[in-house]
N, C-alpha and C positions, 0 to 999 in steps of 0.2 A: 304461213310460217316457213322460215328457212331452217333446214336441219343440217348441221355440220358436225364434223369431227376435226380435231386439230392434231398436229404432230405430237409425239411423245414429249413429256415435260423435259425441258433442256437441263434444268438443275439436277433432276433425278438421273437423267441419262448420263450426264458427266460423271456423277458419283458411281453409277453402275459400271461405266467403262473404266474408271480408275481403281475402284475398290474390289470388284468381283475377281479380277486377275490375281489379287493378293490372297485369295482363299486357299485353303489346303485341299479342298475338294472341288468338283466341277460345278460350274454355274451356267445357266442359260437365262438370258434376259432378252425379252422381245419388246418391240415397239419403241426403240430408242429414237430420239430426234435424228433426222438425217441431215441436220445442218452442218456447216463447216466447222463450227466450234466443237461439236461432239466428235466429229471425225478427227479433230486435232488431238483429243484425249485418247481415242482409240489408237491413233498412230504413235503417240508418245509411249504408250504401254508396250506396243510391239517393239519399238526401238529399245526399250528396256529389257527385252527378252521374254516378256510374258507370253504365254501360250494363249493367244486370242484369235479366234476366227470371227470374221465379221461379214455378213451378207445382207443384201437388200431383200426384204420380204414385204408382202402387203401389210401396210400399217407402220412401216418404218424399218429401222435396222434391227437385226438380231445378232447378238454376240454370244459365242460359246467359248468358255474358258476352261481349260483342262485343270487349272489350279496348280499350285506349287510356287507361286511368287515370281520374283524377278531373277534373271540370269544375265548379268552384265559383264562382258569381258573387258571393256574399256569405258571411259567416261564419254557417253554419246552426247551429241548436241540435240536437244529436243526442241523442235519447232512448235510452239504453242499457237501459231497463227495470230488471230485477233482475240483469243479467248483468255480473259483474265482468270476465269475459274480453273482452266487447265493449268496455268502457270502457278497459281497460288496453292491449289491442292497438291500438285506435284511437289512443290517445295516441302510440304509436310511429309509426303510419302518418302521422298529422298532423304530428308533429315532423319526420319524415324528408322529407315532401313539401313542407313549408312552407305547408300549407293552413290558413287560419284557421277555427276552429270552436269551439263550446262543447260540452263533454261533460257530460251530466247523466243522472240516473236516478231510480228510485223512492225512497221514504224509506229502504228497507232498503239500497239501494246507496249512497245518500248517507251512510249511517252507517259505511261501510267505508273503511279507510285507502287513500290513493292515494300516499303519500309515497315508498314503495319504488320505484314506477315513475316518478313525476315527477322525483325528485331526480337520477337518472342522466341523464334527458333534458335537464334544466336544465344539468347538467355538460357535456353535448355542445353547449350553446349554444342549445337550443330556448327560445322565449319562451313560458313557461307561467306562468299566474297562477291562484290560487284565487279563485273568484268569490263565495265565501261563507265557510264555516267553513274554517280552515286545515287542509290535508292531507285534505280531503274534497271530493267533488263538490258543486256544479259546478266544472269546470275550464275555463279559457279558453286556447286555444292561438292565438297571434297569428302571422301570416305573417312570414317573415323579410324584413327590409328589404334586406340585402345579404349576400353570402357564403353559406357552407354550414355544416353542423355540424362540430364538431371530433371527432377520433378519441377513442375511449374504451376503457380497459381496466377492466372492472368486476369486482370481487371481492365476490360476494354472501355475506352472513352466513348466509342460509338459502337452500335450493334453492327457486326459484320459476320455473316455466315462463312465467308471465305477464310477469314482469320481464325475463327473458331474451328472450322474444319481442318485447317492445316495443323493447328496445335493438337487436336484430338488424334489425327492420323499419325502424327509424330509420336505421341504418347503411346498409342496402341501398338504401333510397329516396334517401338523401342521397349515396350512393356514397362513404362514408368508412369507414375501417378501424375495426372494433370487435372486442373480445374479451371474452368472459364466462366467468368461472370459477365453479363451484358446489361447495359442500362435499359434496353428495350428488346422486344421479341425480334429475332431474326430467323431465317429459314433453318429448320432443323432436319433437313433431309439426311445429312450425314449421320446424326445421332440415330435416327430411325433405322437407317440401313445397317449401321454397325450393330445395333441391338438385334435386328433381325438375323444377323450373321453370328450371333452368340456372344458379342462383346458385352461385358458387364458395365453398362453406363447408368448413371443416376441422373435423370432429367425428367421434367414434367412436360409431356407432349401437348397438354391442354392449356398451358399457361398463356396468358394474354399480355403480360407486361414483362418487367425485368425478371431475369431468372439465371440459373446457372446449370452447368453440366459437369459431372465429375467422372473420371475414369480411375478405378483402382484395380490393378492387375493381381493383387495378392492372392486371390482364390481362383484365378483364371489360368487355364492350361496354355493359352496363347494361340490357339488355332482358330482362324476364321472359317466358319462354315460356308459352303457354297450358297449362292444366291439364285433363286428362281422366281421370276416375276415378269409381268407385263407392265410396262411403264404407262401410267395414265396420261391423258392429254395435258398439254402445257397451258396453265391458266393465263399466262402472259400472252400467249398467242391467241387464246380465246378472247381475251380482253379487247383486242383490236377489231375482231369481227363483231363483237358485241357493240363496240363503239360505232361501227358502221351501221349496225341495225338501229341504234338510237338516233343517229343523224338522219337515217333514211326512213324512219317510221315503220320498221318491220320487226315483227316478233321473230326471235331466233332461239333455237334449241341446240345446245352444245352437249354432246354425249360424252360421258366417261372422262371427266376432267379431274386433275389433281386438286383436292380440296384441303390441302395443308393450311392450317390457320396462319402460318407465316407468309402465305403466298396470295391470299384472297382478300386482302384489305380493300382492294379497289371495288369489291361488290358493295361494301357499305357506302362508299363514296357515290356510286351510281344510284343506290337507293336514295341517298340524300338529294340527288339531282332529279328524282322523280320516277326512276325506273322501277318496275315491279319485277321481282326475281323469285322464281320458284326453284328450290333446291331439293333434288331427290337423291338420297344417298345410295351408294352401291357398296358391295362388300370390299373391305380393306384388303389390299394386296401388297406384300413387301413392306408392311408397316405404314403404308401411305393411305389415308382416306381418299375417297373419290366420290364424285357426284355428277349428276346430269343437271344442267341449268336451263331453264326456260326464262327468257328475258323479254319483258313487254315494255315498249317505249312509251314515255309520257307524251302529251301533246307539245309541251315545252320543257326543255331542260332548265333546271334551276342552278344558280351559282352555288359554289361550295367553298369551304375553308378547311384545310388540312395541315397538320403539323404534328410534332411530338412523336409519341410512340407509334403512331400509325405509319409514319414515313418508311421505316424499313420494310413494311408489309405492302407498300405500293410503289417501291422505288423504280421498278421496271416499267410501270404503267403511267408514270407521271407525264411523259411526252404525249400519250393518248389523252390523259385528263386535261392537259393544257389545251389541246385542240378542241376538245368538247367544251371547255370553258369559253373558248372563243365564240361558241354558238349558244351559250347558256344565257338565261335572263338574269342580269345582275353582275356583280363584281366578285370574282373568285380569287382565293388567296392560297398560295402554296408556301409553307414555311419549313425551316429545319431540314432543307434538302440540299445542303452544300455538297453532299456526296455525289450529286449529279455532275459536278464540275470535273470529276476525274473518271468518267465513264469513257466509252468509245470516242465521245466528243465532250466538250463542255456543254452539256445539254441545256443548262439554264441559259447560257449565252446564245446558243443556236436557236432555241425556242423563242426567246425574246426578240432576237434580230429578225427571224423569219416571220413571226406573227406580226411584228411591227411593219415590215415591208408589205404585208398583205392588207394592211389597213386596220388592224386590231390594236386597241390601246393597251399597251403592256408596260409594266414597270418592273425592271430587273433589280433584284436585291441580292446581297451577298449569299443568302441561303434560300432564295426562292423567287417567286413571281407573283404579281397581281395582274389579273387579266379581266378586262371589261368586255363582256359578251356583246356581240353586235349581229344584226341581221344584214341582209344584202349580199351581193355577190363579192367574192374575194378573188383577187387576181395577183399573180406574181410568181417569182422563182423560188424554189426550195433548194438550198445547198445543204445536202445531207451530212457532209464531212465524213462520208463512209460509215455512218452510224445507222444500223438497221432499225433501231427504235424510232429515229427521226423520220426515216423514209416511210415506215409503216404508218406512223401517226398522221403524216400529211397525206398519205395515200387514202386513209380513212376520210379525211376532210374532203378530198377531191371526189371520192365515190359518192358523196351526198348529192352531187349534181349542181351545187350552187357555188362552186369554186373552180376557177381556171388556173391550174397549177402546172408548172414545169419542174418536175422532180429530177435533179441532175443524175442521180445514181440509184436506180431501182434495184439493181442486182445485189446491193449490200444487204437486202432483206434475207438473202440466202443463208446468212450466218446463223439465223435461228429458225427461219420459216421459208424453205426453198420454194414452196408453191403458193406463197402469200398472195401474189397478184391474181392468180387463177381463183383462189378461194374468195377473193374480194368481189369478183364479178357479179355474183347473184345479188349483191347489196347495192349495186349502182343504180341510180335513178335512170329512168328511160330517156329523159331529155333534160337539157339544162333548164333549171328554173321550174320544172314540172312538179306537179303534186305527187306524193307517194303513190305508187301503183297499188291498186287494191289487191290484197292477197287472194281474193276469191274464196270459195269454199265456206259457205255459211250454212249451218243447220238451223232452221227456224222451227221452234217448238211452241205451238199454241194450244189453247184449250181453256175450258172453264175453270173456275176456282176449285182447288183440291183435287184436280185430276192427276196430280203427280208430276207437274212440269218441272218444278225447281230441283227436286232430288234427281229426277231423270236427266235433266239437262246438265247438271253438275257432273254426274257420273259419265255421261257420254263425252263431255268435254275432256275430262281427265283421261279417258281411254283413247281418245283421238289425238290428244296433245293440243287441243284447241283451247280457247279462252271462253269461260262461261260468263254470260251477261244476263242478268235479271233486269228487264226493262222496268219492272215495278220499283226498283230502288230509286230511279230518277224521279218517278212520280211521288214516292214517299218523301224523298229529300225536299222537293219543292213544297209539299204539304207541311213537313216539319218546319221549314223556314217560314211559311205563312203563319203557322201557329205561333212560332217564336216572335214574329213581328206583330202579332195581334190582328192579322188581316185575313185569317182563314175563312171567315164568312163573307168577306168583301171581295166578291169575284172580279169586279172592275179594277180594283187596286192590284190584285194578283196579275190580271191580264196586262196591266200597264207596266208592271215591274219586271215580269219574267223575261222579256226579250234581252234585257241588259244584265240579267242575273248570272253570276259566275257559278254555274252548276256543271259538274263534269264527272266522268268516270275515271277513277284513279287505279292503276294496276295494283293488285294486291296478291296475296299468296295463292288463293284458289280462284282467281278471276279478276273482278273489279270491285273496289269499294267506291263510294260516291262522296263527293264533297260539294258543299253549297255555301257560297259566300266565304270561302276559305276555311270552312269548318267541316270535319267529318262527324256526322251525327251518331254514327255507330249504332248502338242498341236503341237509341232514340227513335230510329226509323220504325221500330216495332211497337211503339207505345200505343195504347188503346185510343188515344186522341188522334194520332195519325191514321190508324186503321179506320176510325169512324168517319174521317173526312176525305181520305185519299180518292175514293171513287168520284166524288163530286169535283175535286180539283183536277183529276185526270181528264175530265170531259171538256175543259176549257181549251179553245183552239190555240191560244198562245202557248199554253203549257205543252200541248201535244206537239206543236211545231218545234219547240226547243228540244224536247225529248227525242223526237225523230231525228233532228240534226246531230245530236250527241251520239245516238246509236249508230247512225250511218258513218260518222267520223271514226268510231271504233272499228266499223267494218272495213274501212279503207286501210287500217293499220294492222288488223289482226285476223286470224282465222277464228270464227266464232261459233259457239252454240248459244243462240240467243232465245230466251223464252219470254212469253207474254201472252197477249190476247189479240194482237194484230201484227205480229212479226212477219208472217208469210203473206199478209194482204197489203200492209201499208209500209212497214219499215224496210223489209228486204223482199219485195215482190219477185226479185230475180234470184232468190236463194237457190243453191244447188239441190238442197233437200228440205222439204217442208213436211212436218209431222203435226198432226192434230190429235191430241190425247183427249179421250172422253172416258167417263165412268158413270155408273149408276149413281143417282143423287144420294141414295142411302149410304153407299160405300164411301162416297166423298165426305159425307157428314161424319161417318165413323173415323175416317182418316184425320179429319180436323180435331175431333175430340181426343183421339189417341196422342196427337202431338202435344196435348196439354199434360200428358203423363199423370192423369188423375182419373179415378173411377167415374163413370157416368151412367145415368139411368136412361130408360126408354124415353122419359119426358125430355131429358137433355138432348137426346138424339133427335126427337121430333122438332124441338126448337132450332137445332142446328140445320136440319133439312130446310126449314122455312127460311132461315137466313140465307142459305146458299141459293135457294130458288129465287129469292128476291134479288140477290147479286147477279144471277144469271139473266133475269129479266132486264136489269139495268144495263148490263154489258151488251146485251143483244139489241137494245133499243136506242142506245146512244147515237146521236146524229153523226159523230165523227168516228170513223174506223170501228164500227160495231164488231162484236165478237162473231166471227163466222169462219168456216173452213174455206181456205183458198181452193179454187177448183183443182189445182194440181197437188194439193196436200194429201198425204196418206194418213187415213184415220186409224188409230189404234185404240181399241177398247181395253182399258186397263183394269176393269172391274175385278176380274178373277185372275189377274196376272201378278206374279211377284215382281218387285222392283228390278231384280236381275234379269228376268225374262223380257221386261220392257226395254231395258238398256240393250240387251243382246239383239232384239228385233231392230232397233234403230241403227245399231252398228252394222248389221247385215245390209240394211238399206243404204247406209253411207258407203259401204264398200262398193256397192253397185253404182251409186250416184257419182262417186269420185273416181271411177275407173278411167 
């Protein structure tokens, strides 16, 4: 497993840099993104006379704001660099505060439209003029001669967090009522931050579709409270490393990531492609939810189709999704994404042209792309057009080891992720065309029935951050399939069919689920019919060979805690740690009966002891991989141990074995 942290969330960092200096009291915000875009926001606020100190610390930038707002002697020219967020949110701040200034940027930013932001601000009464080409930067905001802004009820045709934020900031600073409605969910970082600073906003942070936000200053004194928070990791930055893990077949754990519902739509797309994603919540800070993600790659990525309300929640990740689609099985479709044509580049055109040059079949549409996934080596040039998302997306494709790419401008990634290329290194394949490197570190847990293997292995995996695998699921899945086909008693038919059977481990929330012939049997695996027949089916050589291959394939892609009856002897004979759990047969029988959550008698106990003893004899006498302790396995007698003590003992052994 690869463990990473990503830079502070860029969207939250922008808002902290632009809004915290407006507070009436001191603010301290740590962990801001160190990218060029966020530095542009910090620099602009300093040019406007805000008391902002900025320093580099471990984990990102830290800003300290004395509070007190803006102090502008003349109309400064504010260089927003390549940052559309800086320009558009500043337009709202300047309009609301009545401060004169000129907003400008680099050639790329000058080519991007401003009308959607400027028009509603003009409708509120802000004095805004285009200083050059209509609807483009530079834009001049003139101070208000008299009066304040007018109230506004804005109905956006498309969901845009930047437009919404500009209107809200103008309304809050001018203390006039505003209301913004959107047709779909967009990022609500501005709402959350303003609410955290004491602004009376009405909005629903849990909404998943269209919604609205309202600001009514009638009962508000007008002072923004100081902001104190640490910015969580940027989910968009995390997405690219997760994409590299999926293409490279490596499990990745990303700690402390912003989990705002408006930002993590790409997780649902990755799950649709077959990835398993565990999400562990952490305490909310600054109004923003945060989580740690563990992402497990599937054996093959599946194609996807996205559009509609989901697009605003995946807009920054679409370049990554497009390159993943190029390696997915089937035809993927991206719709309703015309917004990508007015980003740092025309991303739809750049993606279509570049993937096409690499040999991928792509159809470009006015609002999206269709991409036919393909295998085989890809070769060609990548013209980034100075777009950081394009450079990062094709960098992910290159890191998988089966693409020879010449990326013309890697430095443009610095806009959002200055250390991206270093962060990508652990995900690179060892050699072109090679198979994924084994992650190493397997804990093999063996033992007889009811010795506590499953509960122990699951807890150990959770504590170590490994993936839990129960080998018995595969045997039960094949048995379930044989029963469903009516051949459970016909061993020759099972042996003949199993080598071509589509049976696999599928990443799931707490480890792996299992599918067979494209179906997940779920609770059907625990049926009494499966239980009665699974021992006999598991002794068949063809069945054991298929299960062995599937388990070892999982071991090449994940760090595992794998439990069964021959894990340390047959499946992973080179496992770094082997544990063999035993317990008195009477105690094992009691455990089985307790699992049924019903009272039992001494006669019930005696019958269960006889059943377990019969199962032990069968497991020890089977000709293939009989139940036995590997010579280097450490035996733990769990008879008188609590489950927690057993887990602690194994964790102590793991700490020594993995040193």
